[in-house]
Structures are given as C-alpha cells and as structure tokens.
TITOR-532028 format. One record per residue: residue in one letter; x, y, z of N, C-alpha, C in turn. Coordinates in steps of 0.02 Angstrom, whole numbers, plus 50000, padded with zeros to 5 digits. Example, Ala and Ser with C-alpha at 12.3 -4.5 7.8 and 13.67 -1.06 7.14 Angstrom:
REM residues 2
a506604971650390506154977550390506604983550390s506424988850354506844994750357506455000250394
REM end
This chain:
REM residues 266
m517454746852851516994745352903517404747852959g516994752753013517654754553069517554748153114n518134749153156518194744153230517744743653267l517364748953272517074747953316516104745153295e516104747753222515454742853188515594736553181e516394733753198516484726153175516314723353228k516534724753274516494722453349515874723053357c515164725953348514564726953363514244721053325l514544721653252514224715253207514484707853248r514964708153241515294700453279514824699453339f514724704053396514334701653449513724699253426v513464703253387512734702653381512754692953325l513014690853295512984686253266513274679753326h513574684253352513664677153405513294675453454y512874679453489512354679453549511704680153503y511594678753446511014680453410510604673153416q510004672453432509574667553434508984669953423k508564668353374507874668753368507344668653421n506924675453414506484677753466506744677453528k507434676453554507634675953601508164683553627l508434685353587508774691453599508714698153616d508664701553683508524708553698508964712753663t508874716253614509254720553602509474727053632q509024728353672509214734953691509674733653782k509674725953791510074723853847510664721253821a510714719353752511404715953727511794722853702l511444729553678511994734753663512244738153743k511734736753781511964738853847512454736153885d512504729053887513074725353885513564724653865f513474728253778514224729453748514714735453771k513944740153768514364747653818514894746353866d514354741953908514834740353979515344739253976k515354731853924516014728553920516594733553890h516414736353840516934741653808517064747653827q516624749953877516574756553901516314763153880i515944762253826515794765553768515184770653819s515384775453840514894780753877514494786153807e513964788353849513424792553811513844799353799c514354800353852514644807953849515094809953789n515314806453755515664808453697514904811853651k514514808553652513984811353606513744817353626n513774817753697513294823653723513774830153719i514514827153722514954833953713514924836553637a515014829953588514794832553514514254836753499r513654835253523512984838153516512964845653545f513544845453604513554852653645513994856653596w514334855553549514964858653515514534859853450w514084856553424513684857753376513424864153389v512924862853445512364868153467512814875453481f513514874253516513794881753543514004883853475t514284880953427514644881153368513904885953316g513334882553313512884885953279512514893053331v512694893453396512334899853425512974906253419a513544903753416514094907153416514204911153336a513954908153279513874909953220513354913753210a512784910953236512144916653228512204923253265i512674923853334512864930453356513284934053308f513894930353284514224935153257513834937853169i513454933253138513084936753090512694944553118v512404943653200511884948953203512344953853208l512954950753232513504957053269513474961553207f513844955853157514144958353084513504962753034m513064962553045512444963953015512354971753057q512454971153116512294978253169512894981153132y513504979953142514164984253123513964985853056q513834982453018513724984152936513104991752926f512644990452978512254993852976512415001353007y512795000853052513155003753084513635010453057e514015006453003514225010652975514115013552927e513505012152877513085013652834512695018552865k512585019052929512155025352953512525030552971e513205029052987513675033753010513905038652958w513965037852874514135041052846513765044052811t513815050052820513325056352760513745056852704e513375055952652513625057452579513095062052521v513515066252503513145072052466513385071452391t512945069352349513185071252277512795074352234a513055077952195512985081552134512895077752050d512235079152032512225074851955512455077851908s511955082851872512005087251828512085095651836h511775095751893511785101151922512165102551997s512205109252003512785109152058512325110952114v512665109452185512355106752252512695111552291v512225115452331512545119952395512155115852441y512715114352504512515109352555512865112552612l512555113052659512715116652729513015109552796l513575110952782513855105452833513625106152917p513845102852965513565102153022513845107453058d514255110153047514705117253087514455123453052s514095122953010513755129952978514345131052906s514845126852908515255127852824514885126152772s514945129852744514525128352668514895125352610v514595120752574514795117252514514505118652456i515085119552404514695119252331514965113152296l514525109752259514705103452258514595105652162f515055104252115514805105552049514655101152019p514395098151952514265093051920514665087951919h514325082751935514545075751939515055076152012s515105079452059515565079152111515185076052179s515555075052223515345070852289515475072452352i515445072752405515675073452473515425067052506r515825065152555515435062452624516015061852682f515805061152731515915062652808515635059752870y516075056452921515745054752962515345057853002s514675059053017514255064853052514505064953124e514355059553164514745059853230515355064153254s515675060753202516435062053230516605070153218y516155070153147516315079353134516035084053176r515455082053208515295086453262515605086953317l515835081653325516245081453396516805083353403s517365079753349517985079853372518345081753317c518145078053232518515079753182518225082153120r518385088953093518025089553053518585087852979e518295083352957518505081052900518195077852835v518205080352795517695077252730518275074352666q517925069952641518265065852562517735069152532m518255070752471517855071952406518095070352337r517575069252293517835069352232517465072152172g517745073352120517685079852078517885087052088r517365091752079517645098952091517185101052163v517455102752197517045107452252517285112952291s516895116552312517145123752331516915123252419f517415125452443517285125352522517375133952563s516745134152583516685141352642516695140252704v517425139552755517215132252807517425140152867k516885136752926516925142152976517565141953007h517865146253040518385145953088518345145253152d518615137953161518625135553244519415132253254i519655136053284520355135253301520505129753338s520095128053365520225120653404520105113453365r519785115753314519575109153247519625111853184p520455110653163520475111053085520135107853039f520025111252980519625106152937519935103752893t520065098352871520285095252830519875091752757v520175092352703519895090052647520255083652612k520125077852619520375074952544520125071952503g520585071552460520325070852379520755063452380e520855062752301521005055952279521665057652270l521785063452254522735065652247522945070652311s522515075752315522755080252367522445079652419q522685083952471522365085352549522545092452560v522095095952612521925101652603521845103652691k522365105752723522075109252806521965116752797v521355118952845521235124152872520975127052938l520945131652938520605133153002519845138652984g519985143352940519345147052931519525150652865t519165146152784519395150152730518955148152668c519145151252626518615149352568518975147652518f519065142052480519395137952437519115132652380t519355132152338518955126752294519645122052272i519305115752269519745110552247519365105752192d519855104852134519665102852083519975096252064e519795091852068520035084552048519635080051995s519215085151948518665082351901519205077751838r519835080451838520075077851775520805072251817i521005067151772521055061151786521905063251808d521985062251864522935061551904522955069851898t522695073051898522675082251902522235083551972a522625088952001522095094252039522235101552053f521795104452039521955110652060521505115152115i521915118052143521735122452220521825128052207r521205132552231521245138752219521005141952278v521345146652315521115149952380520785157652367d520265158052397519915164352381519945169652443s520165165452493520375170352557520585165752608g520965168552662521305165652702521935162052675k522225154152709522745151052688522635142952719v522865142952654522905134552678523395130352682q523555123252699524105120752699523925115652653f524405115452592524225109552545524715103452541s524445099052541525025093752512524745088452473i525215084352436524975079452392524975073952444i524475069052438524445063752472524905057852467g525215054752496525855051252489526545053752495q526505062452487527045066152489527095069452550p527725071652567527835073752658527925080852640d527945083052581528095091652606527305094952579t527355101152631526685103352627526925112052615l526275115052585526465121152544525905124952566i526025131052598525685137852622525235140852554l524715140452540524415144752498523925150652528t524125155252507523665163652537523205163752484e522775168952497522305172352456522505174252382g522035171452337522295173352265522625167152221m522885161852268523425157352229523045152352204t523445150252145523075145652127523645140452117v523505131552114524145127552127523865122452072e524315118352026524155112651981524615107952002a524205103052042524855097452061524425090452015v525075087551990524975082251947525445075751954k524785072051966525165064052009525725060651976g526345060052014526845058652008527365062751985q527215069651992527685076051979527585079152058h528315079152065528485082452142528355091452123k528495092352087528415098652066527815103352057l527715109252105527065110952077526905117252064q526395118452007526435124451960525925129152010v526185135552048525935140152074525535145452014m525195147252032524795153051973524495161052026k524895164652004524375170152056523965175052027r523415176352053522865179752045522955185451991s522595187051928522385191751890522355198051938m522615203951914522315210251959522225214451910t522265214051845522185220351795521485218051744g521235212851751520595209751722520865207651652n521615208151641521855203451579521865196551591f521595193651552521625184751562521945181451492i522235177551494522595173951433522605166551451f522275164451410522295156751421522405152351362d522915147751385523205143151327523105135751321n522465134551278522455128951322522165125351370t521725130751401521945129151478521065125151497p520985120551537520445117051557519955123751569l519345121751550518735127251560518695127551648s518725122951682518635124251741519135127551779v519745127751760520105131651779520125141251759v519675139651699519745146251674519115149851724l518635147051729518025150351764518405150851849d518805147151863519195150251933519375155951938e519845157751878520055164351872519605169751877l519205167951809518605172851828518115173851869s518045167951904517655168751984518035172752042r518515171752050519085175152091519005182952064y519055184352009519165192451984518485194451984y517995192451965517365195751968516895193652038k517165190052078516875187652127516195186652134v516195180152104515725177152084515685170752080r515295164352079515515157952080515135154552007l515555153051970515315150451906515385143351900a514965140851851514895132451851514635132051780v514985125851765514885125051679514595117651676d514105114551624514345108451608514525102451578y515285106951549515875102251518516325104551543p516615103951610517235108051638518015106451603n517755099151564518505096851528518655099451489k518225104751427518345106651375518865111151397r519395111851341519955118751345519925124651303l520035130051326520055136851286520665140851277t520555141451228521075146451207520965155151173a521075158351255520935165851203521105171251250n521075179051241521385184151274521065188951278f520725189151340520205193251347520385200551392r520405206051353520565211551400519955216551419s520035217251482519485220151547518835219551503k518335216151488517875214251464517405213351532s516575215851510516155213351561516255204751581l515965202951637515925196251644515575192551599d514875195851589514345195251537514535190751483e514955198051450515175196951392515525190851376i516135188851428516585184851440516175176751435i515715178851457515255171951469515085168051395e514625175851379514355175751297514835172451262i515485174551248515895172951200516055165251214i516275163651288516535156751293515985151551268e515355152851293514695149251265514655146451207k514625152851166514795151451093515245148251064v515925150351089516535146851056516575141451051l516455135451126516455130751159515625127051157n515255129851141514445125951148514575121751202v514375127651259514445125551329513785129351352n513755128251413513075132551474513525133851545i513605140551553513965144651608513355146951644e513435146451712512895148651742513255152351829k512855156951839513265158651898512815156151960v513195153852004512975149952079512825156752125r512285154952157512185160052211512225154852268
REM end
C-alpha cells in the first residue's frame, strides 16, 4: 500500500462516526491539509490526450507518405511475353520475358532520367544533353545521352551490355572504374571480377558460339541482321557455327536444336 493510501485510511478510521462523517468534506480537509492539488491529475490527463493526438497525427502522416511513395513509383513488368513501353520523354523500352523496370514519375519528367531494371531490357533513348539517361541494374550501371543499347542481367551475378548505336558509359556498381562502349561492342561483367570481357561485332556474317547463353546469341544475331529477337528460354546455351545463312534459317535451326520459340519483336 502506498504512503498516500495509508494516510487516507488512517484519516478515515480516526474520524469515522456512524451517520456523522461527511465524506466529501473529509476528503477536502485531507487534501487541504496535505496540499494535494487537482493540477497533477489535469496535467496527466492533458499528456494522455496530447500523446493520443500526436500518435494519430503521426499515423495519418505515415499513411500519406506511404501512399505518396507508392503513387510516385511507376513499374512495368513483362511476364511470359515481351512488352514495349514508352517512357515519359518518348524513349522506348523493350522488356523481354520476366523482366521489369521502375522509375520515379515526377523526377523523371522534371529533372533526372533514371530507370531501375531487372532481367533483360533494351533501351532506345531520346537525346537530351541537359538530362543524361541512367540505367541501374543489380550489377551494372549505364549512362547515356541518346543511343540504343541492351542490358541483360537475367543470369545470376552476370551482366551483358550491348550497344547498337551511339556510345555509353558503363560501370560495375560499387567499382570506381568506367568504360566507354561504342556501337557494336558487347561487354560481359561478372560479379566479383574486375576484368571485363569486351566482344566486337561480327561483320562477316559468320558466327561461332561455344556454350554461349542463348540471350547473347540472339543479341549478336539482332545486331547483325538489324532486328530484335526474343526467346522463351534465354538461359539455354548453344554451341554452333553459322556461316552466311539467312536469319530465318538460323532461327529454325536454333529452335529445333534447343526446343525453344524465337520471335521477332516489332
């Protein structure tokens, strides 16, 4: 029992007389004698109310912030088929199956053209010298002014970057070094390895592939025949030698050998 409760009890026992004790007066006398004020109760009540209001305001602001964050992001996903998407500045994007992009809508339109991506995505960037275009993957980062290129991060810990026109500045996320890639160049970057494998474009129509990922094979064919190709199983690997064959013939051979479906993306 607390000191205050004990004092109250002693006071009541001392002054209690049957049918004669005015409890309200006795309580008032006790409070006056011990200088007990209602102020403390009012302060406590005030802080309880203040805390509740503050908590309610915090919850409302948090929900508005969450709503704003979700509303601000624009995300585009390709499931089993390729998706063609037009960005706010009229730059076009091809998302190959099981790939996605996301960007901040407002900042993209006003200040910073930055896109985050997963999987394999091809970009055709509208030239804007005042606002460089940046693509961030899980492994690689590319900066451009205006060009056409493809980033393929569909395989774990490996990225392929192919430049179809113009030039780009390529870097591995977390590494300070950058590399300038020009038209026709393809680079393979592997997580944890600083050395980049640079491949030149085939100019003769002769293609030699040795256990090469199918997505890389189609990139080479796309560049040479100036068409965009997509496949349902890009991680399959091909060992073959094609010498000056027509594109349709090459596609037919690959489809039969690997049991895949290749389509030309418009």
